[in-house]
C-alpha positions as CSV (number, residue, x, y, z in Angstrom):
1,X,2.8,6.1,18.6
2,X,5.5,3.7,19.8
3,X,6.2,0.1,18.9
4,X,4.0,-1.3,21.7
5,X,0.9,0.6,20.9
6,X,1.7,-0.1,17.1
7,X,1.5,-3.7,17.8
8,X,-1.4,-3.2,20.0
9,X,-3.4,-1.8,17.1
10,X,-2.2,-4.4,14.6
11,X,-3.1,-7.4,17.0
12,X,-6.8,-5.9,17.4
13,X,-6.9,-5.6,13.3
14,X,-5.2,-8.8,12.4
15,X,-6.0,-12.8,12.4
16,X,-3.0,-13.3,14.4
17,X,-4.3,-14.8,17.4
18,X,-7.9,-14.4,16.8
19,X,-10.7,-15.4,14.3
20,X,-12.5,-12.0,12.7
21,X,-15.8,-11.6,11.6
22,X,-15.9,-11.7,7.8
23,X,-19.6,-11.0,7.1
24,X,-21.7,-13.0,4.5
25,X,-19.1,-14.6,2.1
26,X,-19.0,-13.0,-1.5
27,X,-17.8,-16.1,-3.3
28,X,-17.3,-14.6,-6.7
29,X,-15.3,-11.6,-5.8
30,X,-13.0,-13.2,-2.7
31,X,-12.2,-16.3,-5.3
32,X,-11.4,-14.0,-7.9
33,X,-9.3,-11.8,-5.7
34,X,-7.9,-15.2,-4.2
35,X,-6.8,-16.3,-7.4
36,X,-5.1,-13.1,-8.5
37,X,-2.9,-13.4,-5.0
38,X,0.1,-14.5,-7.2
39,X,0.1,-11.7,-9.9
40,X,2.8,-9.2,-10.0
41,X,0.4,-6.5,-9.8
42,X,-1.6,-4.9,-7.5
43,X,-5.3,-5.6,-7.5
44,X,-7.7,-2.4,-7.2
45,X,-11.0,-2.9,-5.4
46,X,-13.2,0.0,-5.6
47,X,-16.7,1.2,-4.4
48,X,-18.6,3.6,-2.3
49,X,-18.0,4.0,1.1
50,X,-19.5,1.2,3.2
51,X,-20.1,-1.3,0.5
52,X,-18.1,-3.9,1.7
53,X,-14.6,-3.7,0.2
54,X,-12.7,-4.0,3.8
55,X,-15.2,-7.2,4.6
56,X,-14.2,-8.9,0.8
57,X,-10.7,-8.4,1.7
58,X,-11.2,-10.1,5.0
59,X,-13.1,-12.8,3.3
60,X,-9.6,-13.3,1.1
61,X,-7.5,-13.1,4.3
62,X,-9.6,-16.0,6.1
63,X,-9.5,-18.0,2.7
64,X,-5.7,-17.9,2.5
65,X,-5.6,-19.0,6.1
66,X,-8.0,-21.7,5.4
67,X,-5.9,-22.7,2.6
68,X,-2.7,-22.9,4.7
69,X,-1.3,-19.7,4.9
70,X,0.2,-19.0,8.3
71,X,-1.8,-16.3,10.2
72,X,1.5,-14.9,11.3
73,X,2.5,-14.2,7.6
74,X,-0.7,-12.0,7.0
75,X,-0.8,-8.2,7.9
76,X,-3.7,-6.4,7.6
77,X,-3.4,-2.8,8.0
78,X,-6.5,-0.3,8.3
79,X,-5.3,3.2,7.3
80,X,-8.6,4.7,8.9
81,X,-7.9,3.5,12.5
82,X,-8.0,6.5,14.2
83,X,-4.7,5.8,15.9
84,X,-3.1,6.3,12.7
85,X,-4.5,9.5,12.7
86,X,-1.7,11.5,13.9
87,X,0.5,11.0,10.9
88,X,-1.9,12.9,8.7
89,X,-0.8,16.2,10.0
90,X,-1.2,19.7,8.6
91,X,2.8,19.7,8.3
92,X,2.4,16.3,6.2
93,X,-0.1,17.7,4.1
94,X,1.9,21.3,3.6
95,X,5.1,19.2,2.6
96,X,3.2,17.6,0.0
97,X,1.4,20.8,-1.0
98,X,4.7,22.3,-1.5
99,X,6.1,19.2,-3.6
100,X,3.2,19.3,-5.8
101,X,3.7,22.9,-6.5
102,X,7.1,22.2,-8.3
103,X,7.8,21.1,-11.8
104,X,6.8,17.3,-12.7
105,X,10.6,16.8,-13.3
106,X,11.3,18.1,-10.0
107,X,8.6,16.0,-8.2
108,X,9.8,12.8,-10.0
109,X,13.6,13.8,-9.0
110,X,12.5,13.6,-5.6
111,X,10.5,10.7,-5.4
112,X,12.9,8.4,-7.2
113,X,16.2,9.9,-5.3
114,X,17.9,7.2,-3.3
115,X,18.5,9.0,-0.4
116,X,16.4,9.2,2.9
117,X,14.3,11.8,1.6
118,X,13.3,9.9,-1.5
119,X,12.8,6.5,0.4
120,X,10.7,8.7,2.9
121,X,8.4,10.4,0.2
122,X,8.0,6.8,-1.6
123,X,6.4,5.1,1.5
124,X,4.3,8.1,2.2
125,X,3.1,9.4,-1.3
126,X,-0.3,10.2,-2.1
127,X,0.3,8.4,-5.5
128,X,0.7,4.9,-4.9
129,X,-2.6,4.0,-7.0
130,X,-1.9,6.4,-10.3
131,X,0.6,4.4,-12.2
132,X,-0.8,1.4,-14.5
133,X,0.3,-2.0,-13.6
134,X,2.8,-2.1,-16.5
135,X,4.2,1.3,-15.6
136,X,4.9,0.1,-12.1
137,X,6.4,-3.2,-13.1
138,X,8.8,-1.4,-15.2
139,X,9.7,1.1,-12.7
140,X,10.2,-1.8,-10.3
141,X,12.2,-4.0,-12.9
142,X,14.4,-0.6,-13.7
143,X,15.2,-0.2,-9.5
144,X,16.1,-4.0,-9.5
145,X,18.5,-3.5,-12.5
146,X,19.8,-0.2,-11.0
147,X,19.1,1.7,-14.3
148,X,16.5,3.9,-13.0
149,X,18.6,6.4,-11.7
150,X,20.9,6.6,-14.7
151,X,18.3,7.1,-16.9
152,X,16.8,9.8,-14.8
153,X,20.4,11.7,-14.8
154,X,20.7,11.0,-18.7
155,X,17.5,12.6,-19.3
156,X,18.3,15.7,-17.5
157,X,21.4,16.0,-19.4
């Protein structure tokens, strides 16, 4: 997918140049998610397929716009968009299968490596939701302080 195609897909899903239909407003849920927007933790919405999770997110995005956030400052990405499915290749899945067959110590070393491969693995990881908010924050703080890699080297001896 080239940049122009990517922008076409993103234009379709976002509020940048259009209003989006956001369904029947679910005030309690949308207001709570809107309230959580300034927390330094991820908010997780779970539910069965087709229960309205994405619609609720669109309602929160509309509330952000209504409260003064510029449309161009909001990015919504639908990872079930068929145009993005090419990144879920057999090669990608086999690569992760090989990584996961390794020891936990080596998986962690690969994931936190400061090199290009480590950055790629962190950006394409299927593990984005397995850490608790506290664990994610501690890792973030250690990356910011530059101490995470040092701690990993000391741990390995």
